All heavy atoms as TSV, in Angstrom:
chain	resi	resn	atom	element	x	y	z
A	1	MET	N	N	0.893	-1.184	-0.001
A	1	MET	CA	C	0.049	-0.044	-0.031
A	1	MET	C	C	0.903	1.237	-0.010
A	1	MET	O	O	1.862	1.293	0.787
A	1	MET	CB	C	-0.908	-0.033	1.182
A	1	MET	CG	C	-1.781	1.258	1.374
A	1	MET	SD	S	-2.875	1.178	2.733
A	1	MET	CE	C	-4.067	-0.105	2.404
A	2	SER	N	N	0.602	2.207	-0.900
A	2	SER	CA	C	1.360	3.429	-1.019
A	2	SER	C	C	1.051	4.367	0.164
A	2	SER	O	O	-0.066	4.210	0.810
A	2	SER	CB	C	1.143	4.118	-2.274
A	2	SER	OG	O	-0.176	4.683	-2.281
A	3	PRO	N	N	1.902	5.331	0.508
A	3	PRO	CA	C	1.553	6.314	1.485
A	3	PRO	C	C	0.320	7.026	1.265
A	3	PRO	O	O	-0.492	7.282	2.145
A	3	PRO	CB	C	2.805	7.274	1.501
A	3	PRO	CG	C	3.892	6.413	0.986
A	3	PRO	CD	C	3.292	5.531	-0.029
A	4	CYS	N	N	0.015	7.381	-0.039
A	4	CYS	CA	C	-1.276	8.067	-0.365
A	4	CYS	C	C	-2.459	7.177	-0.078
A	4	CYS	O	O	-3.421	7.598	0.435
A	4	CYS	CB	C	-1.212	8.563	-1.832
A	4	CYS	SG	S	-0.060	9.836	-2.141
A	5	GLU	N	N	-2.330	5.909	-0.379
A	5	GLU	CA	C	-3.484	4.989	-0.254
A	5	GLU	C	C	-3.650	4.726	1.361
A	5	GLU	O	O	-4.827	4.659	1.664
A	5	GLU	CB	C	-3.170	3.599	-0.858
A	5	GLU	CG	C	-3.170	3.717	-2.347
A	5	GLU	CD	C	-2.637	2.343	-2.992
A	5	GLU	OE1	O	-1.786	1.643	-2.395
A	5	GLU	OE2	O	-3.046	2.035	-4.051
A	6	LEU	N	N	-2.644	4.702	2.037
A	6	LEU	CA	C	-2.805	4.492	3.454
A	6	LEU	C	C	-3.422	5.694	4.121
A	6	LEU	O	O	-4.454	5.531	4.949
A	6	LEU	CB	C	-1.331	4.336	4.099
A	6	LEU	CG	C	-1.379	4.126	5.659
A	6	LEU	CD1	C	-2.215	2.989	6.136
A	6	LEU	CD2	C	0.041	4.119	6.191
A	7	THR	N	N	-2.988	6.911	3.800
A	7	THR	CA	C	-3.664	8.198	4.381
A	7	THR	C	C	-5.087	8.240	3.943
A	7	THR	O	O	-6.003	8.748	4.715
A	7	THR	CB	C	-2.909	9.395	4.015
A	7	THR	OG1	O	-2.705	9.600	2.608
A	7	THR	CG2	C	-1.542	9.428	4.668
A	8	THR	N	N	-5.413	7.888	2.676
A	8	THR	CA	C	-6.858	7.902	2.220
A	8	THR	C	C	-7.641	6.924	2.972
A	8	THR	O	O	-8.744	7.222	3.441
A	8	THR	CB	C	-6.803	7.590	0.747
A	8	THR	OG1	O	-6.168	8.556	-0.010
A	8	THR	CG2	C	-8.280	7.586	0.128
A	9	ALA	N	N	-7.103	5.737	3.218
A	9	ALA	CA	C	-7.829	4.673	3.977
A	9	ALA	C	C	-8.069	5.040	5.438
A	9	ALA	O	O	-9.151	4.979	5.942
A	9	ALA	CB	C	-7.096	3.371	4.002
A	10	VAL	N	N	-7.049	5.649	6.000
A	10	VAL	CA	C	-7.281	6.166	7.398
A	10	VAL	C	C	-8.206	7.277	7.566
A	10	VAL	O	O	-9.093	7.286	8.481
A	10	VAL	CB	C	-5.902	6.565	7.994
A	10	VAL	CG1	C	-6.003	7.312	9.365
A	10	VAL	CG2	C	-4.874	5.393	8.148
A	11	SER	N	N	-8.224	8.191	6.604
A	11	SER	CA	C	-9.124	9.303	6.589
A	11	SER	C	C	-10.665	8.789	6.380
A	11	SER	O	O	-11.550	9.236	6.998
A	11	SER	CB	C	-8.914	10.240	5.417
A	11	SER	OG	O	-7.683	10.976	5.767
A	12	ALA	N	N	-10.802	7.797	5.409
A	12	ALA	CA	C	-12.138	7.168	5.290
A	12	ALA	C	C	-12.501	6.488	6.493
A	12	ALA	O	O	-13.697	6.653	6.892
A	12	ALA	CB	C	-12.033	6.200	4.054
A	13	LEU	N	N	-11.643	5.756	7.115
A	13	LEU	CA	C	-12.071	5.015	8.363
A	13	LEU	C	C	-12.471	6.027	9.442
A	13	LEU	O	O	-13.482	5.864	10.146
A	13	LEU	CB	C	-10.943	4.213	8.946
A	13	LEU	CG	C	-11.152	3.463	10.239
A	13	LEU	CD1	C	-12.334	2.552	10.091
A	13	LEU	CD2	C	-9.850	2.709	10.566
A	14	ALA	N	N	-11.771	7.166	9.628
A	14	ALA	CA	C	-12.074	8.253	10.609
A	14	ALA	C	C	-13.493	8.775	10.312
A	14	ALA	O	O	-14.256	9.048	11.224
A	14	ALA	CB	C	-11.055	9.356	10.595
A	15	ASN	N	N	-13.795	8.989	8.919
A	15	ASN	CA	C	-15.154	9.486	8.713
A	15	ASN	C	C	-16.230	8.474	9.019
A	15	ASN	O	O	-17.308	8.926	9.525
A	15	ASN	CB	C	-15.256	9.898	7.209
A	15	ASN	CG	C	-14.509	11.140	6.932
A	15	ASN	OD1	O	-14.691	12.176	7.631
A	15	ASN	ND2	N	-13.577	11.158	5.894
A	16	VAL	N	N	-15.999	7.297	8.703
A	16	VAL	CA	C	-16.980	6.241	9.068
A	16	VAL	C	C	-17.300	6.159	10.570
A	16	VAL	O	O	-18.351	6.092	11.006
A	16	VAL	CB	C	-16.634	4.881	8.402
A	16	VAL	CG1	C	-17.550	3.684	8.988
A	16	VAL	CG2	C	-16.609	4.948	6.929
A	17	ILE	N	N	-16.132	6.087	11.305
A	17	ILE	CA	C	-16.246	6.066	12.776
A	17	ILE	C	C	-16.995	7.182	13.326
A	17	ILE	O	O	-17.899	7.081	14.159
A	17	ILE	CB	C	-14.818	5.795	13.336
A	17	ILE	CG1	C	-14.292	4.466	13.119
A	17	ILE	CG2	C	-14.992	5.926	14.869
A	17	ILE	CD1	C	-12.869	4.231	13.392
A	18	SER	N	N	-16.550	8.461	12.859
A	18	SER	CA	C	-17.138	9.697	13.476
A	18	SER	C	C	-18.598	9.865	13.139
A	18	SER	O	O	-19.268	10.504	13.937
A	18	SER	CB	C	-16.291	10.806	12.965
A	18	SER	OG	O	-16.486	11.159	11.547
A	19	ALA	N	N	-19.112	9.277	12.182
A	19	ALA	CA	C	-20.507	9.391	11.751
A	19	ALA	C	C	-21.500	8.855	12.776
A	19	ALA	O	O	-22.561	9.146	12.912
A	19	ALA	CB	C	-20.756	8.772	10.322
A	20	ASN	N	N	-20.916	7.798	13.570
A	20	ASN	CA	C	-21.768	7.074	14.567
A	20	ASN	C	C	-21.443	7.490	15.898
A	20	ASN	O	O	-21.966	6.764	16.781
A	20	ASN	CB	C	-21.564	5.625	14.278
A	20	ASN	CG	C	-22.052	5.191	12.861
A	20	ASN	OD1	O	-23.158	5.489	12.541
A	20	ASN	ND2	N	-21.174	4.500	12.225
A	21	LEU	N	N	-20.617	8.559	16.205
A	21	LEU	CA	C	-20.281	8.926	17.613
A	21	LEU	C	C	-20.761	10.354	17.827
A	21	LEU	O	O	-20.773	11.186	17.028
A	21	LEU	CB	C	-18.830	8.758	17.751
A	21	LEU	CG	C	-18.162	7.399	17.568
A	21	LEU	CD1	C	-16.683	7.608	17.702
A	21	LEU	CD2	C	-18.693	6.481	18.558
A	22	SER	N	N	-21.133	10.547	19.161
A	22	SER	CA	C	-21.366	12.044	19.611
A	22	SER	C	C	-19.949	12.684	19.730
A	22	SER	O	O	-18.868	12.064	19.586
A	22	SER	CB	C	-22.047	11.954	21.008
A	22	SER	OG	O	-21.107	11.488	21.994
A	23	ASP	N	N	-20.082	13.968	19.900
A	23	ASP	CA	C	-18.906	14.785	20.029
A	23	ASP	C	C	-17.995	14.334	21.110
A	23	ASP	O	O	-16.830	14.227	21.121
A	23	ASP	CB	C	-19.155	16.291	20.129
A	23	ASP	CG	C	-19.719	16.869	18.858
A	23	ASP	OD1	O	-19.558	16.182	17.783
A	23	ASP	OD2	O	-20.231	17.869	18.883
A	24	ASP	N	N	-18.684	14.045	22.294
A	24	ASP	CA	C	-17.899	13.505	23.488
A	24	ASP	C	C	-17.388	12.145	23.294
A	24	ASP	O	O	-16.156	11.966	23.570
A	24	ASP	CB	C	-18.894	13.446	24.724
A	24	ASP	CG	C	-19.331	14.773	25.224
A	24	ASP	OD1	O	-18.628	15.829	24.992
A	24	ASP	OD2	O	-20.278	14.914	26.030
A	25	GLU	N	N	-18.038	11.253	22.650
A	25	GLU	CA	C	-17.490	9.959	22.322
A	25	GLU	C	C	-16.412	10.055	21.344
A	25	GLU	O	O	-15.388	9.353	21.508
A	25	GLU	CB	C	-18.638	9.130	21.791
A	25	GLU	CG	C	-19.695	8.675	22.706
A	25	GLU	CD	C	-20.788	7.975	22.019
A	25	GLU	OE1	O	-21.182	8.303	20.875
A	25	GLU	OE2	O	-21.544	7.134	22.732
A	26	LEU	N	N	-16.494	10.939	20.410
A	26	LEU	CA	C	-15.432	11.177	19.303
A	26	LEU	C	C	-14.154	11.693	20.117
A	26	LEU	O	O	-12.991	11.192	19.758
A	26	LEU	CB	C	-15.861	12.117	18.287
A	26	LEU	CG	C	-14.990	12.272	17.164
A	26	LEU	CD1	C	-14.636	10.959	16.444
A	26	LEU	CD2	C	-15.593	13.262	16.171
A	27	SER	N	N	-14.332	12.554	20.976
A	27	SER	CA	C	-13.120	13.170	21.722
A	27	SER	C	C	-12.519	12.154	22.541
A	27	SER	O	O	-11.256	12.033	22.597
A	27	SER	CB	C	-13.599	14.314	22.564
A	27	SER	OG	O	-14.070	15.439	21.857
A	28	LEU	N	N	-13.248	11.370	23.330
A	28	LEU	CA	C	-12.621	10.256	24.100
A	28	LEU	C	C	-12.016	9.279	23.202
A	28	LEU	O	O	-10.887	8.847	23.537
A	28	LEU	CB	C	-13.836	9.617	24.956
A	28	LEU	CG	C	-13.385	8.413	25.810
A	28	LEU	CD1	C	-12.391	8.885	26.770
A	28	LEU	CD2	C	-14.573	7.868	26.525
A	29	LEU	N	N	-12.500	8.725	22.100
A	29	LEU	CA	C	-11.954	7.823	21.205
A	29	LEU	C	C	-10.629	8.316	20.728
A	29	LEU	O	O	-9.627	7.616	20.630
A	29	LEU	CB	C	-12.866	7.388	20.073
A	29	LEU	CG	C	-12.265	6.304	19.234
A	29	LEU	CD1	C	-11.928	5.029	19.930
A	29	LEU	CD2	C	-13.311	6.043	17.991
A	30	GLY	N	N	-10.706	9.663	20.387
A	30	GLY	CA	C	-9.374	10.290	19.799
A	30	GLY	C	C	-8.293	10.284	20.869
A	30	GLY	O	O	-7.131	9.894	20.531
A	31	ALA	N	N	-8.638	10.542	22.121
A	31	ALA	CA	C	-7.722	10.512	23.239
A	31	ALA	C	C	-7.087	9.140	23.467
A	31	ALA	O	O	-5.957	8.974	23.691
A	31	ALA	CB	C	-8.258	11.138	24.446
A	32	ILE	N	N	-8.149	8.128	23.371
A	32	ILE	CA	C	-7.754	6.802	23.574
A	32	ILE	C	C	-6.674	6.322	22.534
A	32	ILE	O	O	-5.660	5.683	22.754
A	32	ILE	CB	C	-8.926	5.877	23.769
A	32	ILE	CG1	C	-9.690	6.144	24.961
A	32	ILE	CG2	C	-8.550	4.412	23.527
A	32	ILE	CD1	C	-11.052	5.518	25.030
A	33	LEU	N	N	-7.027	6.611	21.288
A	33	LEU	CA	C	-6.208	6.150	20.146
A	33	LEU	C	C	-4.842	6.940	20.085
A	33	LEU	O	O	-3.801	6.367	19.720
A	33	LEU	CB	C	-6.938	6.342	18.798
A	33	LEU	CG	C	-8.183	5.475	18.574
A	33	LEU	CD1	C	-8.860	5.721	17.337
A	33	LEU	CD2	C	-7.766	4.059	18.710
A	34	THR	N	N	-4.938	8.176	20.531
A	34	THR	CA	C	-3.601	8.832	20.653
A	34	THR	C	C	-2.730	8.210	21.746
A	34	THR	O	O	-1.568	7.983	21.534
A	34	THR	CB	C	-3.859	10.356	21.131
A	34	THR	OG1	O	-4.583	10.993	20.008
A	34	THR	CG2	C	-2.554	11.089	21.399
A	35	GLN	N	N	-3.326	7.824	22.923
A	35	GLN	CA	C	-2.541	7.165	23.895
A	35	GLN	C	C	-2.140	5.812	23.410
A	35	GLN	O	O	-0.965	5.443	23.742
A	35	GLN	CB	C	-3.331	7.060	25.232
A	35	GLN	CG	C	-2.598	6.357	26.334
A	35	GLN	CD	C	-3.415	6.127	27.554
A	35	GLN	OE1	O	-4.564	6.620	27.771
A	35	GLN	NE2	N	-2.855	5.535	28.543
A	36	LEU	N	N	-2.881	5.109	22.701
A	36	LEU	CA	C	-2.570	3.848	22.140
A	36	LEU	C	C	-1.327	4.001	21.239
A	36	LEU	O	O	-0.362	3.223	21.375
A	36	LEU	CB	C	-3.670	3.167	21.417
A	36	LEU	CG	C	-3.308	1.884	20.666
A	36	LEU	CD1	C	-2.888	0.806	21.590
A	36	LEU	CD2	C	-4.616	1.464	19.840
A	37	GLY	N	N	-1.439	4.911	20.349
A	37	GLY	CA	C	-0.275	5.154	19.382
A	37	GLY	C	C	1.072	5.534	20.120
A	37	GLY	O	O	2.072	5.078	19.862
A	38	ASP	N	N	0.928	6.419	21.202
A	38	ASP	CA	C	2.147	6.799	21.949
A	38	ASP	C	C	2.693	5.742	22.691
A	38	ASP	O	O	3.939	5.455	22.777
A	38	ASP	CB	C	1.761	7.873	23.005
A	38	ASP	CG	C	1.457	9.241	22.286
A	38	ASP	OD1	O	1.783	9.445	21.066
A	38	ASP	OD2	O	0.868	10.141	22.959
A	39	THR	N	N	1.761	4.762	23.180
A	39	THR	CA	C	2.355	3.583	24.000
A	39	THR	C	C	2.988	2.663	23.030
A	39	THR	O	O	4.031	1.929	23.342
A	39	THR	CB	C	1.147	2.890	24.692
A	39	THR	OG1	O	0.589	3.914	25.623
A	39	THR	CG2	C	1.626	1.740	25.459
A	40	LEU	N	N	2.349	2.377	21.878
A	40	LEU	CA	C	3.078	1.505	20.902
A	40	LEU	C	C	4.387	2.021	20.490
A	40	LEU	O	O	5.299	1.232	20.256
A	40	LEU	CB	C	2.063	1.340	19.724
A	40	LEU	CG	C	0.860	0.557	19.951
A	40	LEU	CD1	C	-0.035	0.542	18.681
A	40	LEU	CD2	C	1.163	-0.965	20.273
A	41	GLU	N	N	4.497	3.275	20.374
A	41	GLU	CA	C	5.769	3.933	19.929
A	41	GLU	C	C	6.818	3.726	21.071
A	41	GLU	O	O	8.026	3.418	20.800
A	41	GLU	CB	C	5.707	5.411	19.593
A	41	GLU	CG	C	6.842	6.077	19.251
A	41	GLU	CD	C	7.489	5.510	17.822
A	41	GLU	OE1	O	6.667	4.937	17.009
A	41	GLU	OE2	O	8.621	5.667	17.622
A	42	THR	N	N	6.408	3.882	22.274
A	42	THR	CA	C	7.228	3.688	23.486
A	42	THR	C	C	7.799	2.198	23.502
A	42	THR	O	O	8.896	1.985	23.667
A	42	THR	CB	C	6.560	4.060	24.761
A	42	THR	OG1	O	6.033	5.421	24.675
A	42	THR	CG2	C	7.404	3.890	25.990
A	43	ILE	N	N	6.868	1.313	23.221
A	43	ILE	CA	C	7.304	-0.113	23.250
A	43	ILE	C	C	8.346	-0.379	22.084
A	43	ILE	O	O	9.280	-1.024	22.355
A	43	ILE	CB	C	5.955	-1.040	23.136
A	43	ILE	CG1	C	5.137	-0.950	24.397
A	43	ILE	CG2	C	6.423	-2.413	22.748
A	43	ILE	CD1	C	3.815	-1.515	24.213
A	44	SER	N	N	8.046	0.210	20.938
A	44	SER	CA	C	8.967	-0.004	19.850
A	44	SER	C	C	10.306	0.465	20.103
A	44	SER	O	O	11.323	-0.113	19.807
A	44	SER	CB	C	8.314	0.716	18.545
A	44	SER	OG	O	9.157	0.609	17.555
A	45	VAL	N	N	10.385	1.756	20.737
A	45	VAL	CA	C	11.696	2.374	21.020
A	45	VAL	C	C	12.327	1.541	22.155
A	45	VAL	O	O	13.608	1.310	22.090
A	45	VAL	CB	C	11.470	3.906	21.497
A	45	VAL	CG1	C	12.731	4.380	22.121
A	45	VAL	CG2	C	11.015	4.650	20.333
A	46	GLN	N	N	11.578	1.089	23.161
A	46	GLN	CA	C	12.237	0.345	24.133
A	46	GLN	C	C	12.803	-0.943	23.630
A	46	GLN	O	O	13.958	-1.466	23.957
A	46	GLN	CB	C	11.251	-0.001	25.377
A	46	GLN	CG	C	11.763	-0.774	26.430
A	46	GLN	CD	C	12.795	-0.079	27.228
A	46	GLN	OE1	O	12.890	1.162	27.245
A	46	GLN	NE2	N	13.623	-0.816	27.909
A	47	ARG	N	N	12.161	-1.653	22.743
A	47	ARG	CA	C	12.645	-2.872	22.085
A	47	ARG	C	C	13.928	-2.572	21.403
A	47	ARG	O	O	14.843	-3.349	21.448
A	47	ARG	CB	C	11.583	-3.467	21.146
A	47	ARG	CG	C	10.466	-4.123	21.835
A	47	ARG	CD	C	9.513	-4.615	20.692
A	47	ARG	NE	N	8.353	-5.371	21.353
A	47	ARG	CZ	C	7.373	-5.945	20.639
A	47	ARG	NH1	N	7.391	-5.878	19.322
A	47	ARG	NH2	N	6.385	-6.525	21.213
A	48	GLU	N	N	14.028	-1.440	20.612
A	48	GLU	CA	C	15.248	-1.097	19.903
A	48	GLU	C	C	16.341	-0.922	20.961
A	48	GLU	O	O	17.435	-1.413	20.712
A	48	GLU	CB	C	15.059	0.178	19.172
A	48	GLU	CG	C	14.488	-0.161	17.732
A	48	GLU	CD	C	15.392	-0.976	16.893
A	48	GLU	OE1	O	16.612	-0.776	16.780
A	48	GLU	OE2	O	14.898	-1.983	16.360
A	49	VAL	N	N	16.163	-0.174	21.991
A	49	VAL	CA	C	17.142	-0.039	23.011
A	49	VAL	C	C	17.557	-1.238	23.593
A	49	VAL	O	O	18.882	-1.429	23.650
A	49	VAL	CB	C	16.560	0.883	24.111
A	49	VAL	CG1	C	17.583	1.034	25.333
A	49	VAL	CG2	C	16.381	2.409	23.608
A	50	CYS	N	N	16.670	-2.158	23.843
A	50	CYS	CA	C	17.085	-3.416	24.579
A	50	CYS	C	C	17.837	-4.195	23.525
A	50	CYS	O	O	18.893	-4.903	23.868
A	50	CYS	CB	C	15.924	-4.257	24.988
A	50	CYS	SG	S	15.071	-3.435	26.360
A	51	LYS	N	N	17.455	-4.213	22.246
A	51	LYS	CA	C	18.231	-4.966	21.211
A	51	LYS	C	C	19.654	-4.411	20.979
A	51	LYS	O	O	20.568	-5.097	20.772
A	51	LYS	CB	C	17.370	-4.849	19.847
A	51	LYS	CG	C	17.970	-5.754	18.831
A	51	LYS	CD	C	17.297	-5.774	17.450
A	51	LYS	CE	C	16.146	-4.872	17.295
A	51	LYS	NZ	N	15.600	-4.860	15.864
A	52	ASN	N	N	19.706	-3.055	20.960
A	52	ASN	CA	C	20.957	-2.491	20.761
A	52	ASN	C	C	22.030	-2.774	21.917
A	52	ASN	O	O	23.138	-2.788	21.709
A	52	ASN	CB	C	20.895	-0.902	20.506
A	52	ASN	CG	C	20.312	-0.619	19.232
A	52	ASN	OD1	O	20.252	-1.439	18.274
A	52	ASN	ND2	N	19.646	0.568	19.080
A	53	ARG	N	N	21.403	-2.815	23.195
A	53	ARG	CA	C	22.258	-3.092	24.331
A	53	ARG	C	C	22.782	-4.546	24.386
A	53	ARG	O	O	23.919	-4.862	24.834
A	53	ARG	CB	C	21.511	-2.941	25.581
A	53	ARG	CG	C	21.308	-1.542	25.915
A	53	ARG	CD	C	20.593	-1.400	27.263
A	53	ARG	NE	N	20.375	-0.009	27.605
A	53	ARG	CZ	C	19.568	0.406	28.642
A	53	ARG	NH1	N	18.930	-0.460	29.377
A	53	ARG	NH2	N	19.513	1.695	28.882
A	54	SER	N	N	22.083	-5.498	23.655
A	54	SER	CA	C	22.603	-6.873	23.503
A	54	SER	C	C	23.481	-7.033	22.457
A	54	SER	O	O	24.053	-8.154	22.419
A	54	SER	CB	C	21.265	-7.758	23.315
A	54	SER	OG	O	20.750	-7.513	22.135
A	55	LEU	N	N	23.730	-6.157	21.495
A	55	LEU	CA	C	24.574	-6.256	20.504
A	55	LEU	C	C	26.120	-6.019	20.958
A	55	LEU	O	O	26.266	-5.119	21.867
A	55	LEU	CB	C	24.274	-5.204	19.252
A	55	LEU	CG	C	23.032	-5.580	18.562
A	55	LEU	CD1	C	22.753	-4.481	17.542
A	55	LEU	CD2	C	23.011	-6.936	17.972
A	56	PRO	N	N	27.092	-6.605	20.375
A	56	PRO	CA	C	28.482	-6.373	20.855
A	56	PRO	C	C	28.840	-4.878	20.421
A	56	PRO	O	O	28.486	-4.425	19.397
A	56	PRO	CB	C	29.284	-7.335	20.126
A	56	PRO	CG	C	28.431	-8.233	19.348
A	56	PRO	CD	C	27.019	-7.710	19.518
A	57	GLN	N	N	29.413	-4.165	21.294
A	57	GLN	CA	C	29.863	-2.786	21.007
A	57	GLN	C	C	31.162	-2.831	20.232
A	57	GLN	O	O	32.027	-3.590	20.381
A	57	GLN	CB	C	30.213	-2.096	22.346
A	57	GLN	CG	C	28.979	-2.002	23.301
A	57	GLN	CD	C	27.888	-1.110	22.633
A	57	GLN	OE1	O	28.264	-0.093	22.000
A	57	GLN	NE2	N	26.616	-1.555	22.781
A	58	SER	N	N	31.126	-1.957	19.165
A	58	SER	CA	C	32.303	-1.891	18.260
A	58	SER	C	C	33.316	-1.084	18.977
A	58	SER	O	O	33.055	-0.150	19.758
A	58	SER	CB	C	32.003	-1.198	16.966
A	58	SER	OG	O	31.487	0.065	17.154
A	59	LYS	N	N	34.706	-1.413	18.715
A	59	LYS	CA	C	35.701	-0.652	19.451
A	59	LYS	C	C	36.006	0.525	18.520
A	59	LYS	O	O	36.125	0.481	17.281
A	59	LYS	CB	C	37.000	-1.544	19.370
A	59	LYS	CG	C	36.717	-2.742	20.346
A	59	LYS	CD	C	37.980	-3.520	20.506
A	59	LYS	CE	C	37.721	-4.693	21.384
A	59	LYS	NZ	N	38.916	-5.545	21.660
A	60	GLN	N	N	36.114	1.679	19.253
A	60	GLN	CA	C	36.452	2.992	18.448
A	60	GLN	C	C	37.814	3.425	18.746
A	60	GLN	O	O	38.407	3.315	19.804
A	60	GLN	CB	C	35.438	4.013	18.843
A	60	GLN	CG	C	34.007	3.549	18.426
A	60	GLN	CD	C	32.906	4.603	18.915
A	60	GLN	OE1	O	33.195	5.632	19.445
A	60	GLN	NE2	N	31.751	4.322	18.436
């Protein structure tokens, strides 16, 4: 999937979801999904840090 296709799909999904939610529900879902994205990014970075620590260090 190209970047343009991905952003189009995400935008379409947001429109479908928002059509069935009140403003309060939409705000809450947005906050939840933002937290989910931030947490997933934190996990990804932590995995990289742990992986890099387990690699042998090159001599400089």
